[in-house]
Structures are given as structure tokens and as C-alpha cells.
C-alpha positions as CSV (number, residue, x, y, z in Angstrom):
1,M,-143.3,-83.6,38.8
2,Y,-139.8,-84.5,40.2
3,A,-139.2,-87.1,37.5
4,F,-140.4,-84.8,34.7
5,F,-138.0,-82.0,35.8
6,D,-135.2,-84.4,36.5
7,A,-135.5,-85.8,33.0
8,L,-135.9,-82.3,31.5
9,T,-132.7,-81.1,33.1
10,S,-130.6,-84.2,32.7
11,P,-127.9,-84.0,30.0
12,R,-129.0,-85.8,26.8
13,S,-125.8,-87.8,26.6
14,E,-126.3,-89.3,30.1
15,V,-129.9,-90.5,29.7
16,R,-130.1,-94.3,29.6
17,N,-132.1,-96.8,27.6
18,L,-134.4,-94.3,25.6
19,P,-133.9,-90.8,24.1
20,K,-134.6,-87.9,26.4
21,V,-137.7,-86.9,24.5
22,L,-139.2,-90.3,24.7
23,W,-138.6,-90.4,28.5
24,L,-140.5,-87.1,28.9
25,I,-143.4,-88.6,26.9
26,V,-143.4,-91.8,29.0
27,I,-143.4,-89.8,32.2
28,V,-146.3,-87.6,31.1
29,L,-148.5,-90.3,29.5
30,F,-147.9,-93.1,32.0
31,T,-148.1,-91.0,35.1
32,P,-148.1,-93.6,37.9
33,V,-145.6,-95.9,36.2
34,G,-143.6,-93.6,33.9
35,P,-141.8,-91.6,36.7
36,L,-140.8,-94.9,38.4
37,L,-139.5,-96.2,35.2
38,W,-137.5,-93.0,34.7
39,L,-136.0,-93.2,38.2
40,F,-134.9,-96.9,37.8
41,L,-134.2,-97.2,34.1
42,G,-133.6,-93.8,32.5
43,R,-132.0,-91.6,35.1
44,P,-128.2,-91.0,34.7
45,R,-126.1,-92.9,37.2
46,A,-124.7,-91.0,40.1
47,P,-120.9,-90.8,40.0
48,A,-119.0,-92.9,42.6
49,T,-118.1,-90.8,45.7
50,T,-116.1,-93.3,47.6
51,D,-112.6,-92.6,48.9
52,Q,-111.2,-95.2,46.5
53,A,-112.9,-93.5,43.5
54,A,-111.5,-90.1,44.6
55,A,-108.0,-91.6,44.9
56,A,-108.3,-93.2,41.5
57,A,-109.5,-90.0,40.0
58,Q,-106.4,-88.2,41.4
59,G,-104.1,-91.0,40.2
60,A,-102.9,-91.9,43.7
61,S,-103.5,-94.9,45.9
62,T,-103.1,-95.4,49.6
63,D,-100.1,-97.6,48.9
64,D,-98.2,-94.4,48.0
65,L,-98.8,-92.7,51.4
66,D,-96.0,-92.7,54.0
67,P,-97.2,-92.4,57.6
68,S,-94.2,-90.3,58.5
69,D,-95.6,-87.6,56.3
70,F,-98.4,-86.9,58.7
71,N,-96.0,-86.2,61.6
72,K,-94.0,-83.5,59.9
73,P,-94.3,-80.0,61.4
74,S,-96.6,-77.7,59.5
75,G,-94.1,-74.7,59.6
76,R,-96.4,-72.5,61.7
77,S,-94.9,-70.5,64.5
78,T,-98.1,-70.6,66.6
79,P,-99.5,-73.8,68.0
80,L,-102.5,-75.4,66.4
81,G,-104.1,-76.6,69.6
82,P,-103.5,-76.4,73.4
83,D,-101.7,-79.7,73.4
84,D,-99.1,-78.3,71.0
85,D,-98.4,-75.3,73.2
86,P,-95.5,-75.9,75.6
87,E,-96.5,-73.0,77.9
88,F,-100.0,-74.4,78.3
89,L,-98.6,-77.9,79.1
90,R,-96.4,-76.4,81.8
91,K,-99.3,-74.6,83.4
92,L,-101.4,-77.7,83.2
93,N,-98.7,-79.7,84.8
94,R,-98.4,-77.2,87.6
95,R,-102.1,-77.3,88.2
96,I,-102.2,-81.1,88.4
97,N,-99.0,-81.5,90.5
98,P,-98.7,-78.3,92.6
99,E,-95.9,-79.7,94.8
100,E,-93.4,-80.2,92.0
């Protein structure tokens, strides 16, 4: 059932090796083997989802990145986390070293 509905909903231009109608016939007539053939030979290939493929799609590479860009302040007036809050760090320091 999965192979039949997958073939039915796949775009006609992305189906491999045979026309879409023939794949549907093969899946129905050759039930034990037809769905397997569809999955391995006829199903559209999944797009690459790696980080390199995403960078290539955006037209940027990791060579263009500058590490100093990640250390720039975000422009927010409120701290993002407790380790960014000077008041929290002062209180923590007082708790750890009460004699200072």
C-alpha cells in the first residue's frame, strides 16, 4: 500500500526509470516484487540535507565565515543567560568567596 500511494503522489517529472503509470501497474501486478522495485529503482531521490549542501544552496561556504563574527554583541540590553549578567556573577562570587 505504501509503495502504491508513494508512486501515486510522486511528481511525474521525478519518477525514475519508467513512466509513473507503468510503475503503478508494476506495483499492483507484481505485488511482492513490484513495491520493492519501486522503492529501489523508481522512487524519486531524496534531496541532500547535509550542511555542505545547505551552504552550497545558499551560495556560501565555510571559508567565508569569520570567527570574530560570532563574538560580536547582539545589541540586546538584557542578558541572554546568567553568565552574561554582571549582577548575577557578582552575587555568585559573593556566595563562593564570602570573606572577600
